[in-house]
C-alpha positions in Angstrom: 12.0 -9.0 19.6 8.8 -7.0 19.5 7.5 -5.9 16.1 6.5 -2.3 15.7 4.5 -0.4 13.1 7.7 1.7 12.5 9.7 -1.4 11.5 6.8 -2.8 9.3 6.4 0.6 7.6 10.1 0.8 6.9 10.0 -2.7 5.3 7.2 -1.6 3.1 8.6 1.8 2.2 5.8 3.8 3.9 5.2 5.8 7.1 4.0 4.1 10.3 1.2 6.7 10.6 -0.3 5.5 7.4 -0.5 1.9 8.7 -1.7 3.1 12.1 -4.5 5.1 10.4 -5.8 1.8 8.9 -5.7 0.1 12.4 -7.7 2.3 14.8 -8.1 -0.8 17.0 -4.4 -0.6 18.0 -3.8 1.2 21.2 -0.1 0.8 21.3 1.5 1.1 17.8 5.0 0.7 19.2 4.4 -2.6 20.9 2.4 -5.1 18.9 1.3 -8.4 20.3 2.7 -11.6 19.0 0.7 -12.6 15.9 -1.1 -9.3 16.0 -3.3 -8.8 12.9 -2.8 -5.5 11.2 -4.3 -4.0 8.1 -1.9 -2.5 5.6 -4.3 -0.5 3.5 -7.5 -0.7 1.4 -8.2 -3.7 -0.8 -9.0 -2.9 -4.4 -10.9 -5.5 -6.5 -9.8 -5.0 -10.1 -12.4 -4.5 -12.7 -10.2 -5.8 -15.5 -9.6 -2.3 -16.9 -6.5 -1.4 -14.9 -2.8 -1.9 -15.5 -0.1 -1.9 -12.8 1.0 1.5 -14.1 -2.4 3.0 -14.0 -3.0 1.8 -10.4 0.3 3.1 -9.2 -0.4 6.5 -10.8 -3.9 6.7 -9.5 -3.0 5.9 -5.9 0.4 7.6 -5.7 2.1 4.3 -5.1 4.8 2.6 -7.0 4.6 -0.6 -9.1 7.2 -2.2 -6.9 5.2 -1.5 -3.7 2.0 -3.0 -5.3 4.0 -6.1 -6.4 5.5 -6.5 -2.9 2.2 -6.3 -1.2 0.5 -8.6 -3.7 2.7 -11.6 -4.7 1.0 -12.7 -7.9 2.7 -15.3 -10.0 1.7 -13.5 -13.2 3.3 -10.1 -12.5 6.1 -10.5 -15.0 3.8 -11.4 -17.8 1.3 -8.6 -16.9 4.1 -6.0 -16.9 6.0 -7.2 -19.9 2.9 -6.9 -22.1 1.4 -4.0 -20.3 -1.6 -6.2 -19.8 -4.7 -5.4 -17.9 -5.0 -7.0 -14.5 -7.4 -10.0 -14.4 -10.9 -9.0 -13.3 -11.8 -9.6 -9.6 -8.1 -9.7 -8.5 -7.9 -8.5 -4.9 -5.0 -6.1 -4.5 -3.7 -4.4 -1.3 -2.8 -0.7 -2.1 -0.8 1.6 0.1 -1.6 5.1 -1.2 1.0 7.8 -0.5 -1.0 10.1 1.7 0.9 10.2 4.9 4.3 11.3 3.7 6.2 14.6 3.9 6.1 14.9 0.1 2.3 14.6 0.0 1.5 17.1 2.7 0.0 20.4 1.5 2.3 23.4 1.6 1.5 27.1 2.1 1.5 27.6 -1.7 -0.6 24.5 -2.4 -4.3 25.3 -3.1 -6.6 23.0 -1.2 
């Protein structure tokens, strides 16, 4: 069964357009090649001054989305104590900018 950006996006709770925007090299987003490399979003290198909550707020993501994309063994301890993320931790972040709820409306000032 062929994998598609639509299916991947649904698994990650995002929109396929958001993933496609990070993968301009893909010419057919609805028919990926077997073992096709795709980028999910920008990689953030923590400075050691961020919490999971502050990152999710800043990027319009959710803590569960960040955890799902970044399987760290220490998530439970970090969240329980509201600890700062260790410095130099690479985290994939899927900001919420390609969703119907984030699109400007006629009453929104740009």
